[in-house]
ROVEX-231835 format. One record per residue (C-alpha): residue number from 1; residue in three letters; x negated, y, z. Coordinates in steps of 0.05 Angstrom, whole numbers, plus 5000, padded with zeros to 4 digits. Layout:
ROVEX-231835
{NUM "Ala" {X Y Z}};
...
***
This chain:
ROVEX-231835
{1 "Met" {6436 0888 5376}};
{2 "Phe" {6507 0875 5397}};
{3 "Lys" {6484 0838 5460}};
{4 "Lys" {6440 0897 5479}};
{5 "Ile" {6498 0945 5471}};
{6 "Leu" {6542 0899 5514}};
{7 "Ser" {6489 0893 5568}};
{8 "Tyr" {6478 0968 5568}};
{9 "Phe" {6552 0983 5578}};
{10 "Asp" {6561 0926 5626}};
{11 "Asn" {6516 0963 5676}};
{12 "Phe" {6569 1017 5683}};
{13 "Asn" {6618 1014 5740}};
{14 "Phe" {6691 0997 5729}};
{15 "Ser" {6716 1069 5736}};
{16 "Leu" {6665 1096 5686}};
{17 "Lys" {6682 1041 5636}};
{18 "Thr" {6756 1057 5642}};
{19 "Asn" {6744 1132 5633}};
{20 "Ile" {6700 1120 5572}};
{21 "Leu" {6753 1075 5541}};
{22 "Ile" {6808 1126 5553}};
{23 "Phe" {6763 1181 5526}};
{24 "Ile" {6747 1142 5463}};
{25 "Ile" {6819 1123 5449}};
{26 "Ser" {6847 1192 5463}};
{27 "Gly" {6791 1228 5427}};
{28 "Gly" {6796 1181 5368}};
{29 "Met" {6871 1189 5363}};
{30 "Leu" {6862 1265 5367}};
{31 "Ser" {6809 1265 5313}};
{32 "Ile" {6853 1221 5268}};
{33 "Val" {6911 1268 5278}};
{34 "Val" {6867 1329 5263}};
{35 "Leu" {6838 1297 5201}};
{36 "Ser" {6908 1278 5177}};
{37 "Leu" {6933 1348 5188}};
{38 "Met" {6871 1375 5153}};
{39 "Ser" {6883 1332 5092}};
{40 "Thr" {6957 1349 5091}};
{41 "Phe" {6947 1424 5097}};
{42 "Ser" {6889 1423 5047}};
{43 "Ile" {6932 1388 4995}};
{44 "Lys" {6991 1433 5009}};
{45 "Tyr" {6947 1495 5004}};
{46 "Asp" {6915 1473 4939}};
{47 "Phe" {6983 1454 4910}};
{48 "Asp" {7012 1521 4929}};
{49 "Lys" {6950 1556 4901}};
{50 "Leu" {6954 1517 4835}};
{51 "Tyr" {7028 1531 4830}};
{52 "Glu" {7025 1605 4849}};
{53 "Gln" {6960 1625 4817}};
{54 "Arg" {6958 1579 4757}};
{55 "Thr" {7025 1550 4737}};
{56 "Lys" {7067 1613 4743}};
{57 "Pro" {7017 1658 4706}};
{58 "Leu" {7013 1605 4650}};
{59 "Ile" {7088 1608 4643}};
{60 "Lys" {7084 1684 4638}};
{61 "Leu" {7030 1680 4584}};
{62 "Glu" {7070 1628 4544}};
{63 "Ser" {7131 1673 4550}};
{64 "Ile" {7090 1733 4524}};
{65 "Lys" {7063 1692 4466}};
{66 "Asp" {7132 1666 4447}};
{67 "Thr" {7161 1736 4451}};
{68 "Tyr" {7109 1764 4403}};
{69 "Thr" {7119 1706 4355}};
{70 "Val" {7195 1697 4357}};
{71 "Asn" {7224 1764 4377}};
{72 "Ile" {7175 1811 4343}};
{73 "Gln" {7139 1775 4286}};
{74 "Asp" {7200 1736 4261}};
{75 "Thr" {7241 1800 4264}};
{76 "Leu" {7188 1835 4222}};
{77 "Tyr" {7194 1778 4171}};
{78 "Asp" {7268 1789 4168}};
{79 "Ile" {7258 1862 4156}};
{80 "Glu" {7207 1847 4100}};
{81 "Asn" {7255 1799 4068}};
{82 "Lys" {7309 1852 4075}};
{83 "Asn" {7353 1805 4114}};
{84 "Ile" {7364 1861 4165}};
{85 "Thr" {7349 1934 4166}};
{86 "Tyr" {7298 1967 4212}};
{87 "Met" {7352 2001 4252}};
{88 "Gln" {7385 1934 4265}};
{89 "Ala" {7319 1904 4288}};
{90 "Lys" {7297 1963 4329}};
{91 "Glu" {7337 1945 4391}};
{92 "Val" {7311 1873 4390}};
{93 "Ile" {7239 1897 4383}};
{94 "Asn" {7245 1947 4440}};
{95 "Leu" {7276 1894 4486}};
{96 "Ala" {7219 1846 4468}};
{97 "Leu" {7167 1899 4484}};
{98 "Gln" {7199 1911 4553}};
{99 "Leu" {7199 1837 4567}};
{100 "Ile" {7126 1831 4546}};
{101 "Gln" {7106 1889 4592}};
{102 "Thr" {7144 1858 4651}};
{103 "Asn" {7113 1789 4642}};
{104 "Trp" {7043 1818 4632}};
{105 "Gly" {7049 1860 4695}};
{106 "Glu" {7073 1800 4736}};
{107 "Tyr" {7015 1759 4708}};
{108 "Lys" {6964 1810 4732}};
{109 "Lys" {6999 1816 4799}};
{110 "Ala" {6997 1740 4809}};
{111 "Lys" {6923 1739 4793}};
{112 "Asp" {6909 1794 4844}};
{113 "Ile" {6945 1757 4902}};
{114 "Lys" {6896 1725 4950}};
{115 "Gln" {6918 1662 4986}};
{116 "Pro" {6901 1654 5060}};
{117 "Ala" {6835 1619 5071}};
{118 "Ile" {6834 1547 5096}};
{119 "Tyr" {6766 1547 5130}};
{120 "Ile" {6762 1472 5141}};
{121 "Gly" {6779 1458 5069}};
{122 "Asp" {6730 1511 5045}};
{123 "Phe" {6676 1483 5091}};
{124 "Ile" {6685 1413 5062}};
{125 "Lys" {6684 1440 4991}};
{126 "Lys" {6622 1480 5005}};
{127 "Phe" {6579 1427 5040}};
{128 "Leu" {6610 1359 5024}};
{129 "Val" {6635 1371 4953}};
{130 "Thr" {6600 1399 4892}};
{131 "Gln" {6601 1475 4887}};
{132 "His" {6669 1494 4861}};
{133 "Gln" {6655 1565 4837}};
{134 "Tyr" {6612 1546 4777}};
{135 "Tyr" {6671 1540 4729}};
{136 "Lys" {6698 1609 4743}};
{137 "Asn" {6680 1665 4695}};
{138 "Glu" {6709 1729 4719}};
{139 "Thr" {6673 1769 4665}};
{140 "Leu" {6706 1728 4610}};
{141 "His" {6774 1734 4643}};
{142 "Lys" {6768 1809 4649}};
{143 "Ser" {6743 1815 4576}};
{144 "Ile" {6802 1775 4549}};
{145 "Ser" {6851 1815 4592}};
{146 "Lys" {6822 1881 4566}};
{147 "Asn" {6827 1857 4494}};
{148 "Ile" {6900 1838 4505}};
{149 "Asp" {6913 1907 4535}};
{150 "Lys" {6882 1940 4474}};
{151 "Lys" {6921 1896 4426}};
{152 "Met" {6986 1912 4462}};
{153 "Ile" {6971 1986 4455}};
{154 "Asn" {6955 1977 4381}};
{155 "Ile" {7019 1937 4369}};
{156 "Asn" {7061 1989 4404}};
{157 "Ala" {7028 2042 4360}};
{158 "Arg" {7038 2002 4297}};
{159 "Leu" {7111 1992 4313}};
{160 "His" {7117 2067 4322}};
{161 "Asn" {7082 2078 4255}};
{162 "Leu" {7130 2027 4225}};
{163 "Glu" {7188 2072 4244}};
{164 "Ile" {7154 2132 4210}};
{165 "Ala" {7136 2090 4149}};
{166 "Asn" {7208 2066 4145}};
{167 "His" {7229 2137 4130}};
{168 "Asn" {7174 2144 4077}};
{169 "Lys" {7191 2076 4047}};
{170 "Asp" {7117 2054 4055}};
{171 "Leu" {7125 1989 4095}};
{172 "Val" {7080 1936 4063}};
{173 "Lys" {7014 1959 4094}};
{174 "Glu" {7045 1969 4162}};
{175 "Phe" {7076 1899 4162}};
{176 "Ala" {7008 1868 4144}};
{177 "Lys" {6973 1906 4200}};
{178 "Leu" {7025 1886 4251}};
{179 "His" {7022 1812 4232}};
{180 "Leu" {6947 1815 4239}};
{181 "Glu" {6951 1847 4308}};
{182 "Ile" {7004 1798 4333}};
{183 "Asn" {6963 1739 4309}};
{184 "Ala" {6901 1768 4343}};
{185 "Ile" {6937 1779 4410}};
{186 "Asn" {6966 1709 4406}};
{187 "Ile" {6895 1682 4399}};
{188 "Tyr" {6873 1721 4460}};
{189 "Ile" {6933 1697 4500}};
{190 "Thr" {6917 1625 4479}};
{191 "Ser" {6845 1635 4503}};
{192 "Leu" {6870 1662 4569}};
{193 "Ile" {6918 1602 4576}};
{194 "Asn" {6861 1554 4563}};
{195 "Tyr" {6817 1589 4614}};
{196 "Asp" {6871 1585 4668}};
{197 "Leu" {6884 1512 4651}};
{198 "Thr" {6810 1497 4659}};
{199 "Leu" {6810 1530 4727}};
{200 "Ala" {6872 1491 4749}};
{201 "Leu" {6842 1424 4727}};
{202 "Asn" {6776 1438 4763}};
{203 "Glu" {6811 1460 4826}};
{204 "Lys" {6853 1397 4824}};
{205 "Arg" {6789 1357 4818}};
{206 "Asp" {6760 1393 4879}};
{207 "Thr" {6823 1379 4918}};
{208 "Glu" {6819 1305 4903}};
{209 "Lys" {6746 1304 4926}};
{210 "Val" {6764 1339 4991}};
{211 "Phe" {6820 1289 5002}};
{212 "Glu" {6773 1231 4989}};
{213 "Val" {6722 1258 5038}};
{214 "Ile" {6775 1267 5093}};
{215 "Ile" {6803 1197 5080}};
{216 "Thr" {6732 1168 5084}};
{217 "Val" {6718 1204 5149}};
{218 "Ser" {6785 1182 5178}};
{219 "Met" {6772 1109 5160}};
{220 "Phe" {6703 1113 5189}};
{221 "Ser" {6731 1143 5253}};
{222 "Ile" {6784 1089 5258}};
{223 "Val" {6732 1034 5249}};
{224 "Leu" {6686 1067 5300}};
{225 "Ile" {6742 1076 5351}};
{226 "Phe" {6764 1004 5340}};
{227 "Leu" {6693 0979 5350}};
{228 "Phe" {6681 1017 5415}};
{229 "Ser" {6751 0999 5441}};
{230 "Val" {6737 0925 5429}};
{231 "Ile" {6669 0930 5464}};
{232 "Leu" {6696 0965 5525}};
{233 "Ser" {6758 0920 5527}};
{234 "Val" {6712 0859 5528}};
{235 "Leu" {6672 0890 5585}};
{236 "Leu" {6735 0906 5624}};
{237 "Ile" {6761 0835 5615}};
{238 "Asn" {6696 0807 5641}};
{239 "His" {6699 0854 5699}};
{240 "Phe" {6770 0831 5715}};
{241 "Lys" {6747 0758 5711}};
{242 "Arg" {6691 0771 5762}};
{243 "Leu" {6740 0809 5806}};
{244 "His" {6790 0753 5801}};
{245 "Lys" {6738 0702 5823}};
{246 "Leu" {6717 0747 5881}};
{247 "Leu" {6789 0755 5903}};
{248 "Glu" {6800 0679 5899}};
{249 "Ala" {6741 0669 5945}};
{250 "Lys" {6767 0721 5994}};
{251 "Val" {6837 0691 5992}};
{252 "Glu" {6810 0622 6006}};
{253 "Ser" {6770 0649 6065}};
{254 "Lys" {6830 0686 6093}};
{255 "Thr" {6874 0624 6084}};
{256 "Lys" {6827 0584 6127}};
{257 "Glu" {6829 0637 6180}};
{258 "Leu" {6906 0639 6176}};
{259 "Val" {6910 0564 6185}};
{260 "Glu" {6867 0568 6247}};
{261 "Leu" {6910 0625 6273}};
{262 "Asn" {6975 0587 6260}};
{263 "Asn" {6949 0529 6301}};
{264 "Ser" {6946 0572 6363}};
{265 "Leu" {7006 0616 6345}};
{266 "Glu" {7060 0572 6376}};
{267 "Lys" {7029 0577 6445}};
{268 "Arg" {7022 0652 6438}};
{269 "Val" {7094 0658 6415}};
{270 "Val" {7120 0620 6475}};
{271 "Gln" {7080 0664 6522}};
{272 "Glu" {7104 0728 6487}};
{273 "Val" {7176 0705 6492}};
{274 "Lys" {7169 0696 6566}};
{275 "Asn" {7138 0765 6573}};
{276 "Asn" {7193 0797 6531}};
{277 "Arg" {7247 0764 6573}};
{278 "Lys" {7216 0794 6635}};
{279 "Lys" {7215 0862 6601}};
{280 "Asp" {7287 0855 6578}};
{281 "Ile" {7309 0840 6649}};
{282 "Ile" {7272 0901 6676}};
{283 "Met" {7301 0946 6621}};
{284 "Phe" {7372 0919 6633}};
{285 "Gln" {7366 0936 6707}};
{286 "Gln" {7340 1005 6691}};
{287 "Ala" {7397 1016 6641}};
{288 "Arg" {7448 0996 6694}};
{289 "Leu" {7418 1043 6744}};
{290 "Ala" {7416 1100 6693}};
{291 "Ser" {7489 1088 6675}};
{292 "Leu" {7509 1086 6748}};
{293 "Gly" {7473 1151 6761}};
{294 "Glu" {7506 1184 6701}};
{295 "Met" {7574 1160 6724}};
{296 "Leu" {7564 1186 6794}};
{297 "Asn" {7542 1253 6767}};
{298 "Asn" {7604 1257 6722}};
{299 "Ile" {7651 1239 6780}};
{300 "Ala" {7616 1290 6825}};
{301 "His" {7623 1343 6771}};
{302 "Gln" {7698 1330 6762}};
{303 "Trp" {7713 1323 6837}};
{304 "Arg" {7678 1388 6856}};
{305 "Gln" {7734 1433 6833}};
{306 "Pro" {7794 1392 6862}};
{307 "Leu" {7756 1384 6928}};
{308 "Gly" {7747 1459 6930}};
{309 "Ser" {7822 1468 6919}};
{310 "Ile" {7839 1418 6973}};
{311 "Thr" {7792 1454 7020}};
{312 "Met" {7828 1519 7005}};
{313 "Ile" {7895 1485 7020}};
{314 "Ile" {7870 1461 7087}};
{315 "Gln" {7843 1530 7104}};
{316 "Ser" {7910 1560 7084}};
{317 "Phe" {7945 1517 7138}};
{318 "Gln" {7897 1545 7190}};
{319 "Thr" {7906 1616 7167}};
{320 "Lys" {7982 1611 7166}};
{321 "Met" {7984 1580 7234}};
{322 "Gln" {7940 1634 7264}};
{323 "Leu" {7985 1687 7235}};
{324 "Gly" {8048 1649 7258}};
{325 "Lys" {8074 1643 7187}};
{326 "Leu" {8069 1568 7178}};
{327 "Thr" {8136 1544 7151}};
{328 "Asp" {8164 1478 7129}};
{329 "Ser" {8171 1501 7057}};
{330 "Phe" {8098 1524 7056}};
{331 "Ile" {8076 1458 7085}};
{332 "Asp" {8117 1419 7033}};
{333 "Asp" {8088 1460 6976}};
{334 "Lys" {8016 1453 6999}};
{335 "Val" {8023 1379 7014}};
{336 "Lys" {8053 1369 6945}};
{337 "Asp" {7994 1407 6914}};
{338 "Ala" {7943 1368 6955}};
{339 "Leu" {7975 1302 6936}};
{340 "Phe" {7975 1324 6863}};
{341 "Leu" {7900 1340 6867}};
{342 "Ala" {7886 1275 6904}};
{343 "Glu" {7924 1236 6850}};
{344 "Asn" {7883 1270 6796}};
{345 "Met" {7819 1254 6833}};
{346 "Ser" {7841 1181 6835}};
{347 "Asn" {7857 1184 6761}};
{348 "Thr" {7788 1214 6750}};
{349 "Leu" {7757 1151 6778}};
{350 "Asp" {7797 1109 6729}};
{351 "Asp" {7780 1155 6672}};
{352 "Phe" {7706 1152 6685}};
{353 "Lys" {7708 1078 6697}};
{354 "Asn" {7735 1069 6625}};
{355 "Phe" {7696 1128 6595}};
{356 "Phe" {7646 1085 6558}};
{357 "Ser" {7692 1027 6546}};
{358 "Pro" {7714 1013 6474}};
{359 "Asp" {7782 0987 6497}};
{360 "Lys" {7812 1056 6512}};
{361 "Thr" {7881 1066 6483}};
{362 "Lys" {7907 1129 6452}};
{363 "Lys" {7974 1160 6466}};
{364 "Glu" {8015 1218 6439}};
{365 "Phe" {8017 1279 6484}};
{366 "Ser" {8029 1354 6482}};
{367 "Ile" {7968 1400 6477}};
{368 "Lys" {8005 1453 6517}};
{369 "Glu" {8021 1403 6573}};
{370 "Cys" {7948 1381 6576}};
{371 "Ile" {7921 1452 6582}};
{372 "Glu" {7973 1472 6633}};
{373 "His" {7955 1409 6672}};
{374 "Ser" {7882 1430 6672}};
{375 "Phe" {7899 1500 6695}};
{376 "Glu" {7943 1470 6750}};
{377 "Leu" {7884 1428 6775}};
{378 "Ser" {7842 1492 6779}};
{379 "Lys" {7894 1542 6802}};
{380 "Tyr" {7868 1550 6873}};
{381 "Ala" {7797 1564 6850}};
{382 "Leu" {7823 1612 6797}};
{383 "Glu" {7868 1648 6846}};
{384 "Lys" {7811 1655 6895}};
{385 "Ala" {7766 1685 6840}};
{386 "Gly" {7822 1731 6817}};
{387 "Ile" {7823 1703 6746}};
{388 "Lys" {7884 1713 6701}};
{389 "Thr" {7901 1660 6650}};
{390 "Tyr" {7939 1667 6585}};
{391 "Leu" {7963 1613 6538}};
{392 "Thr" {7985 1633 6467}};
{393 "Met" {8015 1586 6416}};
{394 "Lys" {8072 1592 6365}};
{395 "Lys" {8097 1521 6374}};
{396 "Asp" {8078 1461 6416}};
{397 "Ile" {8033 1412 6380}};
{398 "Lys" {8028 1338 6395}};
{399 "Ile" {7967 1296 6380}};
{400 "Asn" {7952 1222 6386}};
{401 "Ser" {7888 1219 6427}};
{402 "Tyr" {7860 1213 6499}};
{403 "Tyr" {7898 1257 6548}};
{404 "Asn" {7853 1251 6609}};
{405 "Glu" {7788 1260 6570}};
{406 "Leu" {7814 1323 6536}};
{407 "Ser" {7837 1348 6605}};
{408 "His" {7766 1338 6630}};
{409 "Val" {7739 1380 6572}};
{410 "Phe" {7787 1437 6591}};
{411 "Leu" {7766 1430 6665}};
{412 "Asn" {7693 1437 6645}};
{413 "Leu" {7707 1500 6604}};
{414 "Ile" {7750 1530 6659}};
{415 "Asn" {7696 1517 6711}};
{416 "Asn" {7641 1548 6667}};
{417 "Ser" {7685 1609 6652}};
{418 "Lys" {7702 1617 6726}};
{419 "Asp" {7627 1619 6745}};
{420 "Ala" {7612 1669 6689}};
{421 "Leu" {7670 1715 6707}};
{422 "Tyr" {7656 1712 6781}};
{423 "Thr" {7584 1733 6769}};
{424 "Asn" {7591 1786 6714}};
{425 "Ile" {7661 1817 6716}};
{426 "Asn" {7700 1857 6767}};
{427 "Lys" {7756 1820 6801}};
{428 "Asn" {7812 1859 6767}};
{429 "Asp" {7786 1847 6696}};
{430 "Arg" {7773 1771 6698}};
{431 "Ile" {7812 1737 6642}};
{432 "Ile" {7814 1669 6609}};
{433 "Lys" {7855 1664 6545}};
{434 "Val" {7872 1602 6505}};
{435 "Ile" {7899 1608 6434}};
{436 "Ile" {7926 1545 6400}};
{437 "Lys" {7945 1539 6327}};
{438 "Gln" {7951 1486 6273}};
{439 "Tyr" {7908 1488 6211}};
{440 "Lys" {7925 1435 6159}};
{441 "Asp" {7916 1367 6194}};
{442 "Asp" {7877 1395 6254}};
{443 "Val" {7895 1430 6318}};
{444 "Val" {7847 1489 6333}};
{445 "Ile" {7838 1511 6405}};
{446 "Asn" {7804 1578 6418}};
{447 "Phe" {7781 1582 6491}};
{448 "Ile" {7760 1654 6507}};
{449 "Asp" {7735 1688 6570}};
{450 "Asn" {7710 1760 6579}};
{451 "Gly" {7650 1739 6620}};
{452 "Gly" {7601 1776 6575}};
{453 "Gly" {7583 1717 6529}};
{454 "Ile" {7523 1670 6531}};
{455 "Pro" {7452 1699 6520}};
{456 "Gln" {7424 1684 6451}};
{457 "Asp" {7363 1647 6478}};
{458 "Ile" {7408 1600 6519}};
{459 "Ala" {7466 1589 6469}};
{460 "Pro" {7431 1535 6426}};
{461 "Lys" {7417 1492 6488}};
{462 "Ile" {7484 1493 6525}};
{463 "Phe" {7506 1425 6497}};
{464 "Glu" {7441 1390 6515}};
{465 "Pro" {7445 1340 6573}};
{466 "Tyr" {7424 1365 6642}};
{467 "Tyr" {7412 1436 6617}};
{468 "Thr" {7439 1486 6667}};
{469 "Thr" {7427 1558 6687}};
{470 "Lys" {7456 1546 6757}};
{471 "Tyr" {7421 1521 6819}};
{472 "Lys" {7418 1445 6826}};
{473 "Ser" {7467 1450 6883}};
{474 "Ala" {7518 1486 6839}};
{475 "Gly" {7514 1447 6774}};
{476 "Thr" {7483 1386 6741}};
{477 "Gly" {7483 1410 6668}};
{478 "Ile" {7524 1352 6642}};
{479 "Gly" {7592 1387 6635}};
{480 "Leu" {7586 1415 6565}};
{481 "Tyr" {7544 1355 6542}};
{482 "Met" {7600 1308 6565}};
{483 "Ser" {7652 1353 6532}};
{484 "Lys" {7616 1350 6466}};
{485 "Gln" {7611 1273 6471}};
{486 "Ile" {7686 1268 6484}};
{487 "Ile" {7707 1315 6428}};
{488 "Glu" {7659 1290 6374}};
{489 "Lys" {7649 1216 6388}};
{490 "His" {7716 1197 6420}};
{491 "Met" {7764 1245 6385}};
{492 "Tyr" {7725 1254 6320}};
{493 "Gly" {7731 1330 6325}};
{494 "Ser" {7682 1387 6334}};
{495 "Ile" {7664 1438 6388}};
{496 "Tyr" {7619 1498 6383}};
{497 "Gln" {7609 1566 6416}};
{498 "Lys" {7597 1637 6393}};
{499 "Asn" {7597 1706 6425}};
{500 "Ile" {7650 1755 6400}};
{501 "Ile" {7677 1825 6416}};
{502 "His" {7751 1814 6429}};
{503 "Lys" {7809 1855 6455}};
{504 "Ile" {7829 1800 6502}};
{505 "Thr" {7885 1845 6529}};
{506 "Lys" {7915 1908 6498}};
{507 "Asp" {7873 1955 6540}};
{508 "Lys" {7801 1951 6513}};
{509 "Asn" {7749 1908 6479}};
{510 "Tyr" {7704 1859 6517}};
{511 "Asn" {7642 1819 6503}};
{512 "Cys" {7671 1749 6504}};
{513 "Ser" {7649 1677 6498}};
{514 "Leu" {7690 1636 6449}};
{515 "Phe" {7692 1560 6448}};
{516 "Ile" {7726 1532 6386}};
{517 "Ile" {7753 1461 6390}};
{518 "Lys" {7780 1427 6328}};
{519 "Ile" {7815 1359 6336}};
{520 "Pro" {7849 1318 6282}};
{521 "Ile" {7924 1307 6290}};
{522 "Leu" {7928 1231 6284}};
{523 "Lys" {7995 1197 6276}};
{524 "Glu" {8010 1133 6314}};
{525 "Glu" {8027 1094 6252}};
{526 "Asn" {7961 1114 6219}};
{527 "Asp" {7924 1091 6281}};
{528 "Glu" {7957 1024 6279}};
{529 "Lys" {7939 1014 6207}};
***
């Protein structure tokens, strides 16, 4: 039989076996928990029921019985024996009657309270346990209760008659009748106590049977779950064994293939190394060509503005000569300016030659001097375009960084502002304004022009390499990209742009483009550390 069960379950696939095992374990644990809770709540319910409906009423009945015997009957004996007078005993008797009425009312109230139904417990009692209603006799209970009520009325009446008889000095008959009534009511109360005790004992027996049934079912469930878990575990172990053997066979096959592959791998590696070396040589040559092209573009971008200025100087000589106003002082000034521009062009070659070199050295310089130097390099182009420049700063700030590279950044911004102002603004309103201030350990440079700002669809792309809105002959699109690389990677600062409405002069507001440059103020000693 066991082998048939094993063979039947063994035909299931691995996933189904696992799901069945999980279902049995989880379902079994759930059923055990439910049965445990059932037994706990059933016992608690029956205990509360026995305590509330049986124990407390019994205490009330015993209290009534004791009150009749001690407080009333013994008091009557004292009156008969003339140990006390009726007037002395009257207060005790009245208090006893009140106590009896209170306890009797609470007894009836406790009997009328219905406990909430526990359907599972009632179901078990109804179908799995002997019928538990056979020992209840509501007719008998009601009959005894009615008799007690009648006797209480009679005793109250007899006590009233006793007060009347006390005045007539005829007490013997009344005492006899009262003793008889009290003894009778005590017998009825004893019968009621015995009835309630019988109910409590029978209900306790039913509770024990329900608990035994639940324990039996729980034990059976545990055994059944354990049996099925063992069966499925054995099947899963066998499945794992077969799977292990299958995997061993596959591993052995793959190992043989790997050995054969390794035998020819060395030759293939040598061939691939040769191919990779060829590729590396080609890529190195392409990288050198790309770097050379980028360097030439950078130099061309930085030389364009000084060359334009030198061209203007040369044209100024021709113009002055034609007008007959060429003087020695004018020649000296223009030659000095041309030599200054040529020197800066030469320095540009050195700067770009070392631009990507890690051996660049920092030096301490004045921000104001660097900006004025950049405006000086561009002054002829700015004068020709009719652009006014303003520099605002409370005090000069010195930083420890790369002078020429920062000058190149300012030249790029000046050149872009010049093109925007020349295109969009009347000649008399063209303004570039630079505001410098120190914030904590940074110098913040606000570079503003009133050229109308940058369109919103273009603004996110202005720092991308080779992105330009100019014709190819007028720009390469690397100026702002190069400026961002210098500020962020070489100077560890930040640069970003936004459009603002600014009263760049005291006359009126303009739509302006604002470039914000933030550079750390690094001390020489900190650098050396």
